[in-house]
N, C-alpha and C positions, 0 to 999 in steps of 0.2 A: 610434855610441853614444859618448856623452861619458864621458871618464874622470874619476873623482873624485880630487881631490887628497888627500894624506894628512891635511891639516888639515880638509878637508870631511868625510872619512871619520870622523875622530876625533870631530868635532862630531856627526855623524849617529849614531854609535855611542853617544855620551854621552846624547843625547836619547832613544834607543831603550831604554836600560837604566835602569829606575827607580833612584832613589837607594836605597842599602842600607837606610836607616831606613824608607822607605815600603814597600819590598818586604817587609821583615821584619814590619812592622805588618800588611800584608795577609795574609801567611802565618799569622801568629798569630791573626788574626780568623777565618780559614777553619778553622784547627784548633780554635779555640774552639767554632765552630758544630758541628763533627763530634763533639767531646768532649761537648758538651751533649746531642746525640742519644744517645750511648752512656751518659751519666750517667742520662738518662731511662729507658733500658732497664734499667740496673742497679737503679734505685729504683722500677721499675714505674710511672713517671710518664708515662702516655701523652700527656698534655697537653704536657709538655715536649718529648717526641719529636715530636709533631705540629707544634709551633712551629718546628722546624728544617726541615720539609719543604715543598717547593713544592706547589701544589695538584694538579698532575698528575704527581707524582713516579712514577718507574717502577723496578721491581726486576727484575733478570735474574740467573739463577743457572746456573752450570755445576756440576752435582751429580755426583760420582763415588762417593758413599757406597754406592750399590747396584750398583756394578760399572762398566758402560759409561757414559761421559760423556753426560749428558742436559742440554740447554739448556731452561730453562723460566722462566716469569715467576712472580712471587709477588705475591699480593694485598697491597697496602699496608695496606688497612683490616684485613685478617686479621692482619697482622704487628703493627699498632698495638693491636688488640684482644687479641692474645696477650700483649703487653707488659703491658697493664692487668691481665690475669688471672694474670700470672706470679708475683706476690707477691715480687718481687725475686730470683727464682731464676735469672734470665738475667744473664750477665756476659760481655760481649764485650770482650776486651782487644786493642788494636791496639798495634803497636810498629814500629820502623824506618820511621816514616812519612815519605813524600815528598810535599811540597806544591808545586804549580805554580800560579802566578797570572798572569793577563794581564788587567789592568783589572778587569772585572766577571765574569770567568769563572775558575773554579779547578778543579783536579783533585787528589784525594788518593789516593795508592796506599799501601796498608798491609797487611802480613800481620796476621792476627788468630788468636786462639784463643778459642773460645766455650766457656764453662763453664756447666753446668746443675747447679744445687744444689751448686756448689763443685767438681764433677768435670768434666774435659775431655770435651766432647761431640764437637767437630769443630774444624777449622781451615781456613785457606785465605788467600786474598788478597781484599781489598776494593778496588774501584775506585769512588771516589765523585766524582760531578760536582756542582758547585755553581755557581749564578749569584747575583749580588748585585743586589737591587732596593732600593727605598726603605726596606724593613724590615731589610735586612741580607742575609747569606749564607743561601741556601736550597738544600737538597739537591734536585737534579732527577733524579738517576739513581744507583742503586747496582747494581753488578754484582759478583758474588763467585763464587769457587770454593769448593768444600766437599769435604773429605776427612776420614777418620777416622784414618788411619795417619800416624805420624811427626809428630804435633802437638807443637810446643814448649810449654813451661809457663812463660810469662812471670811468673806469680805465684809460681812455685815451691811450689805447694800440692798438686799432684796426685801 
């Protein structure tokens, strides 16, 4: 196995790490797509929400609200229809967001608190996967945990 010189290693490392401006732009555009989805939820704009989703997006949930942890999937069409009928009563606030980007693939990890009619309903962690196509960043998978106890109040309203 051939050993890499320090100069060759430094060059390879520099080529592998995107320039800070580029990486920051990618992270900002990923976060903008996720924020657009949540803004559509808050305003009951199902068309806005749908525009952020890939055609075959999947939702997976680890729900502990009824006791024992249960893994289940959620109907995307049911969720989008629920948003349309919510009359703006749904508000999911994410915070302490971590964004990872590798070219056309991104992952967003974010704790959240979900408010229903201004009151805390539940909270947990969102893991959101996105891919970028010719139209931009699209959500391909959302997995989340859900619990009712110990929910932070990032809005300071409850």
